[in-house]
C-alpha distance (Angstrom), angle and dihedral (degrees) to the residues before:
residue distance angle dihedral
M1 . . .
T2 3.78 . .
E3 3.79 126.1 .
V4 3.81 87.4 -106.0
D5 3.83 89.5 60.7
A6 3.83 96.7 42.6
I7 3.78 115.6 120.1
C8 3.77 130.9 -149.9
L9 3.80 127.7 -170.2
R10 3.80 120.7 -140.7
P11 3.81 122.2 -174.4
W12 3.80 114.2 -104.0
A13 3.81 112.5 -93.2
E14 3.78 138.7 -169.1
G15 3.82 91.0 -96.8
D16 3.82 94.1 59.0
L17 3.81 97.9 84.6
G18 3.82 89.1 103.2
L19 3.80 90.2 63.6
L20 3.80 90.8 53.4
R21 3.79 89.2 51.0
A22 3.82 90.8 49.5
Q23 3.82 89.5 51.7
N24 3.83 93.1 47.8
T25 3.81 95.7 87.4
A26 3.78 131.5 120.9
E27 3.81 89.6 -112.9
M28 3.80 95.9 51.1
Q29 3.81 95.1 39.7
R30 3.81 99.3 43.0
H31 3.84 92.6 109.4
L32 3.81 93.7 38.7
G33 3.78 103.7 57.6
G34 3.81 98.6 -82.2
P35 3.80 132.2 -85.1
V36 3.80 117.2 -29.7
P37 3.81 129.7 -137.6
E38 3.81 119.3 -95.8
D39 3.82 94.2 -102.1
E40 3.82 90.8 56.9
L41 3.79 90.2 46.5
L42 3.82 90.6 52.5
D43 3.81 90.1 49.2
R44 3.83 90.7 50.6
H45 3.81 89.9 49.4
R46 3.81 90.2 52.0
R47 3.82 91.2 49.8
Y48 3.80 91.2 48.8
T49 3.82 93.0 51.1
E50 3.82 91.7 47.0
L51 3.82 96.9 43.7
S52 3.79 99.4 85.6
A53 3.82 92.4 43.2
A54 3.80 88.7 58.2
G55 3.82 89.9 57.2
N56 3.79 96.5 -131.4
G57 3.78 101.5 101.1
C58 3.78 141.3 -37.5
M59 3.79 140.8 -123.4
Y60 3.77 118.1 -138.4
V61 3.76 137.9 -165.7
V62 3.81 111.2 -128.9
L63 3.79 110.6 -132.6
L64 3.79 121.0 -165.1
G65 3.78 131.1 -151.7
P66 3.78 133.5 -16.6
D67 3.82 91.3 -51.4
S68 3.83 92.2 55.5
V69 3.80 93.7 -127.3
V70 3.82 112.1 -171.2
A71 3.81 106.2 -110.9
G72 3.81 102.5 166.1
S73 3.78 144.2 -67.6
V74 3.79 139.4 -75.9
G75 3.77 132.9 178.0
Y76 3.76 150.8 149.8
W77 3.79 134.4 -134.1
E78 3.79 139.9 170.5
K79 3.80 119.4 -83.3
E80 3.79 134.8 173.8
W81 3.80 106.7 -122.1
G82 3.78 131.5 161.8
G83 3.80 92.4 -5.7
R84 3.79 95.5 -53.4
T85 3.78 140.5 78.1
V86 3.80 114.3 -100.3
Y87 3.77 135.7 160.7
E88 3.77 119.3 -100.9
A89 3.81 120.7 -154.2
G90 3.78 129.9 -154.7
W91 3.79 136.5 174.5
Q92 3.78 142.9 -178.8
V93 3.79 125.6 -168.5
L94 3.79 120.4 -164.8
P95 3.84 112.8 -110.2
E96 3.80 95.5 -110.6
F97 3.84 90.1 59.8
Q98 3.80 98.6 42.4
G99 3.81 120.1 113.9
R100 3.83 93.0 33.9
G101 3.81 99.3 94.8
V102 3.80 92.9 -104.3
A103 3.81 95.2 128.2
S104 3.81 95.6 46.7
R105 3.81 92.0 49.2
A106 3.81 90.8 46.7
A107 3.82 91.9 48.5
A108 3.82 91.3 49.6
A109 3.81 90.2 48.0
V110 3.80 93.1 50.3
A111 3.82 89.5 50.0
R112 3.82 89.2 55.8
I113 3.81 90.4 48.0
A114 3.82 92.8 48.7
A115 3.81 90.5 49.4
A116 3.81 91.4 51.8
D117 3.82 98.0 40.0
G118 3.76 104.6 40.2
D119 3.76 141.5 49.7
L120 3.79 98.2 -136.0
K121 3.80 119.9 111.9
A122 3.82 103.4 -139.8
L123 3.79 142.4 38.1
H124 3.82 117.5 -154.9
A125 3.80 133.9 -168.7
F126 3.80 123.6 -166.0
P127 3.82 111.8 -159.2
P128 3.80 115.4 176.9
V129 3.81 111.4 -103.9
V130 3.83 88.8 -115.1
N131 3.82 94.2 53.9
E132 3.79 99.9 91.1
A133 3.81 93.2 170.6
S134 3.83 94.3 57.4
I135 3.80 90.9 43.4
A136 3.81 88.1 54.7
V137 3.82 89.4 49.4
C138 3.81 89.9 55.5
R139 3.78 91.7 50.0
K140 3.82 94.4 46.4
A141 3.82 92.2 45.7
G142 3.80 90.5 57.2
F143 3.80 100.2 -104.9
E144 3.82 118.9 146.0
L145 3.80 124.2 -133.1
A146 3.82 111.8 -114.9
G147 3.82 94.4 178.0
E148 3.78 141.8 -93.0
C149 3.78 124.9 -48.7
D150 3.78 143.0 169.6
F151 3.78 110.9 -104.5
E152 3.81 130.3 -171.3
Y153 3.80 111.7 -131.4
P154 2.87 127.2 171.4
K155 3.79 97.3 20.1
G156 3.79 109.1 -85.1
T157 3.82 94.4 20.5
W158 3.80 121.3 97.4
I159 3.79 119.6 -156.6
R160 3.79 132.8 178.4
C161 3.81 109.8 -111.1
E162 3.75 141.8 171.5
D163 3.81 115.8 -117.8
W164 3.81 108.8 -137.3
W165 3.78 119.7 178.7
T166 3.77 144.3 174.1
P167 3.80 128.2 -161.5
L168 3.81 117.2 -114.7
G169 3.76 104.9 -147.7
């Protein structure tokens, strides 16, 4: 990895709403129910900024290279799954940075952070079975496939996903 390809994660901040807007496109949201209205975007931004203060996860901005160019987002949060509380991870990389390993490195980094910061034993990711790119991210980031499952996202919409996970200590 060269310095140009190096990533850094910075906790989500009040000024990051523009990144959420850039990610709220038909292309980037095609596996996640499509773009959302502005009020839902503002609510998501509020949740992201409050997440780390609550102590049960954190959203990060993915910065790329020595100039810290904003390349996307990654994060983890608590979720009830299989009768226990686990962390769930999610990521989005802007189209111009896709295919460069940014998402897999960010997902691996957030797994290390979750292992160090929290007391939960597993981190899961739930890419839709048709999202080959996110499935590849899971594999490259060191997650293991647990199987397929039905997953509700967005609320009220059920999609078929793969359950990928990694132990946290």
